[in-house]
C-alpha positions in Angstrom: 79.0 33.1 -85.3 80.8 36.4 -84.7 81.8 39.6 -86.5 85.1 41.2 -87.0 86.2 43.9 -85.1 84.8 47.4 -85.9 88.6 49.3 -85.0 90.4 46.9 -87.2 87.7 46.9 -90.2 88.6 50.6 -90.3 91.8 50.0 -90.0 92.5 48.1 -93.1 90.2 50.3 -95.2 91.7 53.7 -94.2 95.5 52.1 -94.0 95.8 53.6 -90.7 99.0 52.6 -88.2 98.5 49.0 -86.7 96.1 49.5 -83.8 97.4 48.4 -80.6 95.8 46.4 -77.7 96.0 44.9 -74.4 95.2 41.4 -72.0 92.6 40.2 -69.0 92.6 37.1 -67.1 89.9 34.1 -66.2 90.1 30.9 -65.5 92.8 29.4 -67.6 95.1 32.2 -69.8 97.4 31.8 -73.1 99.6 34.0 -74.0 98.4 34.7 -78.1 101.2 35.2 -80.3 99.6 38.4 -82.2 99.8 42.2 -82.9 96.0 42.5 -83.4 93.1 40.6 -83.7 89.4 40.7 -85.3 87.4 38.0 -85.0 86.9 34.6 -82.9 85.0 31.2 -83.6 84.9 27.7 -81.7 85.2 24.4 -83.7 83.1 21.9 -81.1 84.2 18.9 -83.1 87.7 19.3 -83.4 87.7 21.4 -80.0 89.7 24.2 -81.9 89.4 28.0 -81.4 90.5 29.9 -84.3 91.5 33.8 -83.8 92.6 36.2 -87.3 95.2 38.6 -86.7 94.9 41.1 -89.8 98.4 42.6 -89.0 100.2 39.5 -89.1 98.5 37.7 -91.7 97.7 34.6 -90.1 94.8 33.0 -88.1 95.9 31.3 -84.4 94.7 28.0 -83.7 94.4 26.7 -80.4 93.1 24.2 -78.3 90.7 24.4 -75.5 93.2 25.3 -73.0 94.2 27.6 -75.4 97.8 26.4 -76.5 98.4 27.3 -79.7 98.5 24.1 -82.0 98.9 25.2 -85.8 99.1 29.1 -87.4 97.3 29.4 -90.9 99.5 32.0 -92.6 100.1 33.9 -96.3 96.7 35.8 -95.3 97.4 39.2 -95.8 94.7 41.8 -93.3 92.8 38.4 -92.5 89.3 39.4 -91.0 86.1 37.7 -90.2 85.7 33.9 -89.6 82.9 31.7 -90.0 82.3 28.2 -89.6 80.5 25.6 -91.9 77.5 23.8 -90.1 79.4 20.3 -89.8 82.5 22.7 -88.6 84.0 20.6 -91.2 85.2 24.1 -93.0 86.5 27.3 -91.8 86.3 30.7 -93.9 88.4 33.6 -93.9 87.6 36.9 -95.2 91.4 37.6 -96.5 91.0 41.7 -97.2 94.8 41.8 -98.7 94.3 39.0 -101.0 90.9 39.8 -102.2 89.5 36.4 -101.4 87.6 34.1 -99.3 89.7 31.5 -98.2 88.9 27.9 -96.8 90.5 25.7 -94.7 89.8 21.9 -93.6 89.6 22.5 -90.0 90.9 19.1 -89.6 94.0 19.4 -90.6 94.6 23.0 -91.0 95.0 23.3 -95.1 93.9 25.4 -97.3 91.4 23.6 -99.5 89.8 26.8 -102.1 90.2 30.5 -102.5 87.1 32.3 -103.9 88.3 35.8 -105.6 85.9 37.7 -104.8 87.7 41.5 -105.4 87.3 44.5 -103.2 88.5 43.9 -99.8 86.3 41.4 -98.2 85.6 42.0 -94.4 83.0 40.1 -92.9 81.7 36.6 -93.2 78.0 35.0 -92.8 76.4 31.6 -93.9 72.2 32.0 -94.4 70.2 30.8 -96.7 72.4 28.0 -98.1 75.5 30.4 -98.7 78.1 32.1 -97.8 77.8 36.0 -97.6 80.6 38.4 -97.1 80.7 41.8 -97.3 83.1 43.9 -99.4 84.2 47.3 -100.8 86.4 50.2 -99.5 84.9 53.8 -98.7 82.0 54.9 -100.5 81.8 51.0 -102.3 80.3 48.8 -99.4 78.1 46.1 -100.5 77.0 42.4 -99.6 78.0 39.5 -102.2 77.9 35.7 -102.1 79.8 32.3 -103.0 76.8 29.6 -103.9 77.9 26.2 -103.2 75.0 24.4 -104.9 75.9 23.9 -108.2 79.1 22.0 -109.7 81.1 24.8 -109.0 81.0 27.5 -106.6 79.3 30.8 -107.9 80.8 34.3 -106.9 78.2 37.0 -107.0 79.4 40.2 -106.0 77.3 43.7 -105.5 74.0 42.3 -104.9 72.9 45.2 -102.5 72.7 47.8 -105.1 74.7 51.6 -104.5 74.7 54.0 -101.9 73.1 52.0 -99.0 76.4 50.8 -97.1 79.3 53.6 -96.9 81.8 50.8 -95.7 81.6 47.0 -96.1 79.5 46.3 -93.2 79.4 43.6 -90.4 77.3 40.6 -90.9 76.0 37.6 -88.8 73.6 35.0 -89.1 72.2 32.1 -86.6 73.1 28.8 -88.0 70.4 27.2 -90.3 68.4 30.6 -90.7 67.4 32.3 -93.8 67.6 36.2 -92.2 70.8 37.7 -92.5 71.6 41.1 -90.4 74.0 43.5 -91.7 75.3 46.9 -89.6 77.4 49.6 -90.3 81.0 50.3 -88.8 82.9 53.1 -87.9 80.2 55.9 -87.2 77.5 57.0 -85.3 74.6 56.5 -85.8 74.9 52.9 -86.5 72.7 52.0 -89.9 71.5 48.3 -89.9 69.6 46.3 -92.3 67.7 42.9 -92.0 67.5 41.1 -95.0 65.3 37.7 -96.3 67.9 35.5 -97.9 65.4 32.0 -97.7 65.6 32.2 -101.3 69.0 32.7 -102.0 68.6 36.1 -103.1 69.5 38.8 -101.0 66.0 40.9 -100.1 65.9 43.8 -97.8 63.3 43.7 -95.2 64.1 46.6 -93.3 66.9 49.4 -92.8 67.3 51.7 -90.1 69.8 54.7 -89.1 69.7 55.4 -85.6 70.6 52.3 -83.4 73.4 53.4 -80.7 76.8 54.6 -82.2 80.5 53.4 -82.8 79.7 49.6 -83.7 81.6 47.1 -81.7 80.2 43.2 -82.7 76.6 41.9 -83.2 75.3 38.5 -83.0 71.9 37.0 -83.5 70.0 34.7 -81.6 69.8 31.2 -82.0 65.7 31.2 -83.5 66.7 34.5 -85.4 64.2 36.5 -83.9 66.5 39.2 -82.2 70.1 40.4 -83.0 72.1 41.8 -80.1 74.0 45.0 -80.6 77.6 45.8 -78.8 78.4 49.4 -79.5 79.8 52.0 -78.1 76.5 54.2 -77.0 74.1 53.1 -75.1 76.1 51.7 -72.6 74.3 48.5 -72.5 73.6 45.9 -74.9 70.8 46.6 -77.0 68.0 44.0 -78.1 66.2 44.2 -81.3 64.0 42.2 -83.4 65.2 41.1 -86.2 61.5 41.9 -88.2 61.3 45.1 -87.4 65.1 46.2 -85.6 63.4 47.9 -83.0 64.5 47.6 -79.6 62.8 44.8 -77.6 64.8 44.8 -74.8 68.5 45.1 -73.5 71.2 43.4 -71.1 72.9 45.9 -68.8 76.6 46.1 -68.9 78.9 49.4 -68.8 80.6 51.8 -70.5 81.7 50.8 -74.4 80.3 48.1 -75.3 82.3 46.0 -77.7 81.5 42.5 -77.7 78.7 40.0 -77.6 78.5 36.3 -78.2 75.1 33.9 -77.8 75.4 30.3 -76.8 73.2 27.8 -78.7 71.0 27.4 -75.8 70.6 31.5 -75.8 72.7 32.2 -72.8 74.1 36.0 -73.3 78.3 37.1 -72.9 78.1 40.9 -73.3 81.3 42.4 -73.5 82.7 45.6 -72.2 85.6 47.7 -73.0 86.6 48.5 -69.4 89.6 49.0 -67.3 88.1 49.6 -64.0 84.7 47.7 -64.0 83.6 44.3 -64.8 84.5 43.2 -68.8 82.0 40.5 -69.2 78.6 39.6 -68.1 76.9 36.6 -68.6 72.9 36.6 -68.8 70.7 33.5 -68.8 68.3 33.6 -71.9 65.9 36.8 -71.5 67.6 37.0 -67.7 67.4 40.8 -66.4 70.2 40.2 -64.2 73.6 39.0 -65.0 74.4 35.4 -63.1 78.1 36.1 -63.5 80.6 38.8 -63.7 84.0 39.0 -64.8 86.7 41.4 -64.1 90.0 40.6 -65.5 93.1 41.8 -63.8 96.2 44.1 -64.6 99.0 41.8 -66.7 101.1 44.7 -67.0 101.3 46.7 -63.7 100.4 49.9 -65.6 98.0 51.0 -62.9 96.3 52.2 -65.8 93.2 49.4 -64.5 93.4 45.9 -65.6 93.7 43.9 -69.2 90.9 44.7 -71.6 88.5 42.8 -74.0 89.2 43.1 -77.4 86.3 43.9 -80.2 84.4 41.2 -81.1 86.5 38.7 -78.9 84.0 36.7 -77.2 82.9 33.3 -78.8 81.2 30.8 -77.1 82.0 26.7 -77.1 79.1 24.9 -78.8 78.3 22.9 -75.7 78.1 26.2 -73.5 80.8 24.5 -70.8 83.5 27.3 -71.9 83.2 30.9 -72.8 86.6 31.9 -74.9 87.7 35.7 -74.8 90.8 37.5 -76.6 92.1 39.9 -74.1 95.0 42.7 -73.9 96.8 44.8 -72.0 98.4 48.2 -72.7 101.8 46.7 -73.5 100.4 45.0 -76.8 100.1 41.5 -74.9 97.3 39.4 -76.2 96.0 36.6 -74.3 92.8 34.0 -74.6 91.2 33.3 -71.6 89.1 30.3 -71.2 86.0 30.9 -68.9 85.0 27.2 -67.4 81.7 26.7 -66.6 80.5 30.7 -67.2 76.7 30.2 -67.1 77.2 28.9 -63.0 76.8 32.1 -60.4 80.3 32.6 -58.6 79.8 31.9 -55.3 81.5 33.8 -52.0 82.2 32.9 -48.9 83.6 34.8 -46.5 85.3 33.4 -42.8 85.7 35.2 -40.1 87.8 33.9 -37.4 89.7 35.6 -34.5 92.9 37.3 -35.2 94.5 35.6 -32.2 93.6 32.7 -29.8 94.8 30.8 -27.1 95.6 27.6 -27.6 93.6 24.4 -26.4 90.8 26.9 -25.8 87.7 26.6 -28.1 86.9 29.5 -30.6 84.0 30.4 -32.8 84.5 30.6 -36.7 81.5 32.7 -38.5 80.8 33.9 -42.0 78.6 33.9 -45.2 77.7 32.8 -48.4 76.5 34.7 -51.6 76.3 34.6 -55.0 74.8 36.4 -57.7 71.3 33.8 -57.9 69.8 32.3 -54.9 71.5 29.5 -53.5 69.2 26.5 -52.5 68.3 25.9 -49.1 70.6 23.7 -46.3 73.8 24.0 -48.3 76.6 22.2 -46.7 80.2 23.7 -46.6 83.4 21.7 -45.9 85.7 23.0 -42.9 89.3 22.3 -43.1 92.3 23.3 -40.6 95.9 23.8 -41.6 98.3 24.3 -39.1 101.8 23.0 -38.1 100.8 19.7 -37.6 98.6 19.3 -40.6 100.1 21.3 -43.0 98.0 19.5 -45.3 94.8 20.3 -43.5 92.6 18.3 -41.6 89.0 17.8 -42.4 86.8 19.2 -39.4 82.9 19.3 -39.2 80.4 20.0 -42.2 78.9 23.2 -42.0 75.0 23.8 -42.3 74.2 27.4 -43.7 71.5 28.8 -42.9 68.7 30.6 -44.3 70.1 34.3 -44.4 73.8 32.6 -45.9 75.4 32.6 -42.6 77.0 30.0 -40.5 79.2 29.4 -37.6 80.8 26.6 -35.8 83.3 26.0 -33.1 86.9 24.5 -32.7 89.2 24.0 -30.1 93.2 24.1 -31.7 95.2 21.7 -30.5 98.4 23.2 -31.8 100.1 27.0 -32.1 101.1 29.1 -34.5 99.3 30.2 -37.6 96.3 28.1 -37.8 93.8 28.7 -41.3 90.4 27.9 -41.4 89.2 27.1 -45.0 85.4 26.6 -45.9 84.5 25.0 -49.1 81.6 24.7 -51.3 81.4 22.1 -53.8 79.0 24.2 -56.1 75.4 23.0 -57.7 73.7 23.0 -61.4 73.4 27.0 -60.9 76.6 27.5 -58.7 80.2 27.3 -59.3 82.4 25.8 -56.2 83.6 28.7 -53.9 86.7 28.8 -51.3 87.1 31.3 -48.3 89.6 31.0 -45.2 90.9 33.1 -42.7 93.8 32.9 -40.3 94.6 33.1 -36.9 97.4 33.4 -34.6 97.3 30.8 -31.9 98.9 31.5 -28.8 102.5 29.5 -28.0 104.6 29.2 -24.9 108.2 30.6 -25.4 111.4 28.6 -24.7 114.9 29.4 -23.3 117.8 29.6 -26.0 121.1 30.4 -25.1 124.7 30.8 -26.6 127.9 31.3 -24.8 130.9 33.3 -25.3 129.0 36.6 -26.3 131.4 39.8 -25.9 134.6 37.5 -26.1 137.9 38.7 -28.1 140.3 35.8 -29.0 143.5 35.5 -30.6 143.8 35.1 -34.4 143.1 31.4 -35.5 141.8 30.3 -32.0 139.7 27.1 -32.1 136.8 28.5 -30.1 133.9 26.3 -28.6 130.3 27.7 -29.3 127.3 26.2 -27.3 123.5 26.3 -27.6 121.3 25.3 -24.9 117.6 24.9 -25.3 115.3 24.7 -22.9 112.0 22.8 -22.7 109.7 22.4 -25.8 107.0 20.3 -27.1 108.3 18.2 -30.2 111.6 19.9 -31.8 114.6 19.2 -30.2 116.5 20.6 -33.2 119.2 23.8 -33.0 121.2 25.3 -36.1 124.2 27.4 -35.4 125.2 30.2 -37.9 128.1 31.8 -38.4 128.5 35.5 -40.1 132.3 36.5 -40.4 132.5 40.3 -40.1 133.1 41.5 -44.1 130.6 41.5 -47.0 133.0 38.9 -48.9 131.9 36.1 -46.5 128.5 34.9 -46.1 126.6 33.7 -43.2 126.8 30.1 -43.2 125.0 27.4 -41.1 128.2 25.2 -39.7 126.2 23.3 -37.2 122.5 21.5 -37.5 120.8 18.8 -35.1 119.3 17.7 -32.6 120.1 18.8 -29.1 122.2 16.2 -26.9 120.4 15.1 -23.5 121.7 18.1 -21.4 119.7 20.3 -23.8 123.1 21.4 -25.7 124.1 21.7 -29.4 128.1 22.7 -29.9 130.7 23.7 -32.7 134.0 24.5 -32.7 134.8 27.5 -34.9 138.3 28.5 -36.3 138.3 32.5 -35.5 140.1 34.4 -37.8 137.6 37.5 -37.6 134.9 39.2 -35.8 132.0 36.8 -36.0 128.2 36.7 -35.7 127.3 33.7 -34.1 123.6 32.9 -34.0 121.5 30.1 -32.9 118.2 29.1 -33.7 115.3 27.1 -33.1 112.9 26.7 -35.6 109.6 26.4 -33.1 106.9 23.7 -33.0 103.5 23.1 -32.3 103.0 24.3 -28.6 106.6 27.0 -28.9 107.7 29.8 -30.6 111.0 30.3 -32.7 113.8 31.7 -31.0 116.6 33.1 -32.2 120.1 34.0 -30.1 123.0 35.9 -31.3 126.8 36.1 -29.6 129.5 38.7 -31.2 132.8 37.6 -30.7 136.4 39.3 -31.7 139.0 38.0 -33.4 142.5 39.7 -33.3 144.9 40.1 -36.0 148.5 38.4 -36.3 150.8 41.3 -35.8 154.7 41.3 -35.8 157.3 43.8 -36.1 161.2 43.0 -37.2 164.1 45.3 -36.5 167.0 45.8 -38.6 170.5 48.3 -39.2 171.5 47.4 -36.0 175.1 46.9 -34.9 174.1 45.1 -31.6 171.4 43.8 -29.3 171.6 43.7 -25.5 169.4 42.3 -23.0 169.1 45.7 -20.3 166.5 47.5 -18.5 164.3 44.4 -18.5 164.1 44.2 -22.3 166.1 43.6 -25.4 167.3 46.6 -26.9 168.5 47.1 -30.4 171.7 49.7 -30.6 172.1 51.6 -33.9 174.7 54.1 -34.6 173.1 57.7 -34.6 174.5 57.6 -38.4 172.1 54.7 -39.0 168.2 54.9 -39.7 166.0 51.9 -38.1 164.2 50.0 -40.5 161.1 48.4 -39.0 159.2 45.9 -41.0 155.7 45.0 -39.8 153.8 41.7 -41.1 149.9 41.9 -40.2 146.9 39.5 -41.3 146.0 40.9 -44.9 143.1 42.8 -45.9 142.1 45.0 -49.0 143.3 48.6 -48.1 144.4 47.6 -44.5 146.7 50.3 -42.8 149.3 49.6 -39.4 149.4 51.8 -36.9 152.9 52.6 -35.9 153.3 54.2 -32.6 156.7 55.8 -30.9 157.4 56.2 -27.1 160.3 57.7 -25.2 161.3 57.0 -21.6 162.1 60.0 -19.6 162.6 60.1 -16.1 160.9 56.8 -14.9 157.8 57.2 -17.4 157.1 56.0 -21.2 155.5 59.3 -23.3 154.2 59.1 -26.8 156.5 60.4 -29.1 153.9 60.3 -32.0 152.0 57.6 -33.9 151.8 57.1 -38.1 149.4 55.0 -40.0 151.3 52.8 -42.9 149.3 51.1 -45.8 150.3 47.2 -45.7 151.0 45.9 -49.2 148.7 42.8 -50.2 150.4 40.2 -48.5 149.9 42.2 -45.0 153.9 43.9 -45.0 154.5 47.7 -44.2 158.3 48.6 -44.1 159.2 52.1 -42.0 162.6 53.7 -42.0 163.1 56.2 -39.0 165.0 58.9 -40.7 166.2 62.5 -39.5 168.3 63.3 -36.8 169.0 60.8 -34.1 170.0 62.1 -30.4 172.0 59.4 -28.6 171.0 58.2 -24.8 167.6 58.3 -25.2 165.5 54.9 -24.4 162.8 54.1 -27.3 160.5 52.0 -28.1 158.0 51.2 -31.1 154.9 48.8 -31.9 152.9 48.3 -34.6 149.1 47.9 -34.3 145.8 47.7 -36.1 142.9 49.6 -34.4 139.3 48.7 -35.5 138.0 51.3 -37.9 141.0 53.3 -37.8 142.7 51.2 -40.0 140.9 51.0 -43.0 138.1 48.5 -41.9 136.3 46.4 -39.3 136.6 42.6 -39.6 139.1 42.2 -36.9 139.5 43.2 -33.4 141.7 46.0 -32.5 145.5 44.4 -31.6 148.5 45.7 -30.4 151.8 44.3 -31.5 154.7 43.8 -28.7 157.1 46.6 -28.3 160.7 46.6 -29.8 162.7 48.8 -27.6 165.7 50.7 -29.3 168.3 53.4 -28.4 171.4 55.4 -30.6 174.9 55.8 -29.4 177.9 57.9 -30.8 
């Protein structure tokens, strides 16, 4: 049995803005399509979990894995939930409809709406009736629905006026005649115990000083105690239902806001915490928690872990699972299913050497611990995972000493990353546990070479690249990758295979750009991976044609183009195209047996790689001149090819 969340109740009563919340983590986690939550109950017969969402006016129904199987709608400001003893009927306090709504839990069908008026908030079965709290500010009270006659009878305001400022939280143990009520939204918390065994609401005790800012209450299965989760004190109080005096406590942390008690009396004490455990599990009457849960951060907000929703805990009736509603700072809610929560968590540390020599003995040691004492002489299974046993190889069974420590020796036959994993299967009081550590085991170094490094080839040359692999253990496979210069060309696997009997693997590449060629050996159980590179150059195609001349003549060892001094030569330069590429046009003049630089300039190529340059000005006769087009790495606007000089074209002017 559970009560609704205090914060949600206040939001409804005072019409404040929708409260935001946040989720946490556990054994299984599933997202909940809600904006806020108020209550959670678990149907063990149909294995269904019911979570009320007052903001959306609906009840989310999930299976035991947290998967949403149904949504019950048209329930404005739905808050408290209660299940019938046989789990056949779900009762929901729907404040926005002034009604208690009953559903068939097997089908999700609404069966009855009991009009009760005045915003019902919390529901509890006790003494053969369904009790509910109701009333707005200054009008808090308790009513009931009596199912004993031919027709259900609704009776309001059975407490009388002035006792409850707001509608209180209610709770009762299944089948009991004791009903507990507690005030919300203030400090200190007022509480009352009622005898309803006769069907009449009879207050037996009232107190006004039980902590502050109530989050949740739950009555123990024997009806002898009620556990209170309130913002203060910073522990879960245990009160006698007979006189509401403190009779123990469960240590928790700041901001207790939820409590759930399993049928066998196991207590789950929940707190609103970002940086400490969120749930503490206690065996009945225990003084030390057997297990703690600290939810992780699911929104990367650096604000600590996800948090437990108020009144957000509920046990499966068989005690096999604990369900927790959590949220994160983005308002994302989750249902977390904690498997076997009564078993203490088992921690296993594993300490292996950081490095080791292959085929030499090493020692692995560690310790096993738990919040509760482990049985004597427990056994751990040891597994070694390495390059030759990627799925793991079972080793010896390891016996744990009385102080929780253990050790064993092993001789790793394989180099590289070797992982030792120790596992404990668990027992009746302890969950299974796993720990591991990794050793970097030595491997030999092989040789790997790749030819042609530093060479420069003509544009479009077919070049043979050969990778040579030295001694290895089992792996004789090599990959060859080619990465042409320029961001538009990806690094590409051009050859992969087993080297030949000489240790070679070759590939022919058609070089049109400078290229970084890489050979890779992935390594094996006894030899480390190896990578080598060879960077080669590829020139561009470049040519210059001359026009405007009146004749050509083979003289002075070259073909000369003759121009009238009144005619401007036109030089058409063609080069391998590349975006924004420029060609360098250089002139030289011959004087007294030597060629001298006569100036140069860069001209942008067209998209087709053409640049036409007309030589203008006053042309003097009798001089021997020459011109050439070149690509200069970087200076020509890019770095994808190697510097390439075109052929000289010789010319002169006559009268």
